[in-house]
C-alpha positions as CSV (number, residue, x, y, z in Angstrom):
1,M,77.8,90.6,20.4
2,P,81.3,91.7,19.6
3,I,83.3,93.6,22.2
4,T,84.1,97.2,21.4
5,I,86.9,98.8,23.5
6,I,86.0,102.4,24.6
7,S,88.9,104.5,25.9
8,G,89.8,108.1,26.4
9,G,93.4,107.6,25.2
10,Q,95.1,108.7,28.4
11,T,98.5,107.4,29.3
12,G,98.7,103.9,30.9
13,V,96.0,101.4,30.7
14,D,93.8,103.6,28.4
15,R,96.4,103.4,25.7
16,A,97.3,99.8,26.4
17,A,93.6,98.9,25.8
18,L,93.6,100.8,22.5
19,D,96.8,99.1,21.4
20,A,95.4,95.7,22.3
21,A,92.2,96.4,20.4
22,I,94.1,97.6,17.3
23,A,96.5,94.6,17.5
24,S,93.6,92.1,17.9
25,G,91.4,93.7,15.3
26,L,88.7,94.6,17.8
27,E,86.5,97.6,17.3
28,Y,87.4,100.6,19.4
29,G,86.5,104.2,19.9
30,G,85.9,106.8,22.6
31,W,86.0,110.4,23.5
32,C,89.1,112.4,24.4
33,P,89.4,116.0,25.6
34,K,89.5,118.9,23.1
35,G,92.9,119.2,21.6
36,R,93.6,115.5,22.4
37,L,94.9,116.6,25.7
38,A,96.7,114.0,27.8
39,E,99.1,113.8,30.8
40,D,102.0,113.4,28.4
41,G,101.0,116.1,25.9
42,T,98.9,115.1,23.0
43,I,97.1,111.8,22.3
44,P,98.6,110.4,19.1
45,F,96.4,110.5,16.0
46,C,96.8,106.8,15.4
47,Y,94.0,106.4,18.0
48,Q,90.8,107.4,16.2
49,L,89.0,109.1,19.0
50,R,86.4,111.9,19.0
51,E,87.2,115.1,20.7
52,T,84.8,116.7,23.2
53,S,84.2,120.4,23.1
54,S,85.9,120.7,26.5
55,T,89.5,120.2,27.7
56,A,88.1,118.8,31.0
57,Y,89.0,115.2,31.6
58,R,85.7,114.6,33.4
59,T,83.7,115.4,30.3
60,R,85.7,112.8,28.3
61,T,85.2,110.2,31.1
62,S,81.5,110.9,31.5
63,R,80.9,110.4,27.7
64,N,83.0,107.2,27.6
65,V,81.2,105.7,30.6
66,R,77.8,106.7,29.2
67,D,78.6,105.2,25.8
68,S,79.7,101.8,27.3
69,D,77.9,98.8,28.5
70,G,80.3,98.4,31.4
71,T,83.6,99.6,32.8
72,L,86.6,97.4,33.6
73,V,89.0,99.1,36.0
74,L,92.5,97.7,36.3
75,L,94.4,98.9,39.4
76,R,98.1,98.5,40.0
77,D,98.0,100.3,43.4
78,R,95.6,102.6,45.1
79,L,92.5,104.2,43.6
80,R,93.0,107.8,42.5
81,G,91.3,110.9,41.2
82,G,90.3,110.1,37.6
83,T,89.7,106.4,38.2
84,R,87.7,107.2,41.3
85,Y,85.5,109.6,39.3
86,T,85.0,106.9,36.6
87,I,83.8,104.4,39.1
88,R,81.5,106.9,40.9
89,Y,80.0,108.1,37.6
90,A,79.4,104.6,36.3
91,E,77.6,103.7,39.5
92,K,75.6,106.9,39.4
93,I,74.2,106.2,35.9
94,G,73.7,102.5,36.6
95,R,76.6,101.1,34.5
96,P,78.3,97.9,35.8
97,V,81.8,98.2,37.0
98,L,84.4,95.5,37.6
99,I,87.5,96.5,39.6
100,V,90.5,94.2,39.3
101,R,93.5,94.6,41.4
102,L,96.5,93.4,39.4
103,S,98.6,92.4,42.4
104,G,98.0,88.7,43.1
105,L,95.9,88.2,39.9
106,Q,95.4,84.4,39.3
107,D,94.1,82.3,36.4
108,Q,90.6,82.0,37.9
109,D,90.5,85.8,38.2
110,I,91.2,86.1,34.4
111,E,88.4,83.6,33.7
112,S,86.0,85.7,35.8
113,I,87.1,88.9,34.0
114,I,86.4,87.2,30.6
115,K,83.0,86.1,31.8
116,W,82.1,89.6,33.0
117,L,83.2,91.1,29.7
118,Q,81.0,88.6,27.8
119,E,78.1,89.5,30.0
120,H,78.5,93.2,29.6
121,A,79.6,93.5,26.0
């Protein structure tokens, strides 16, 4: 089964995932807040995302988690608000979550991530 990247288009890893999907020719999609609201203003229209009827970030996050088979979380430092909500919501509705701390990441970790993605695609 092919992998589809689902993202809300927020700054940081959300957009990096979309950029990687586009560059690699992978399918992608997801929900974003009404008005394409983002931390840096407006989510660029080059990302073909569906808008929710709400400007609330949690509405977007809930729909993206619900529409996915699993959630990969990449952490540079500590766990924060939106990411914490994503993990809790995924666990609440029974979606698998893989949390990867980027500091100290090694080759065998990448192999484990790929295996997890293949199992939950």
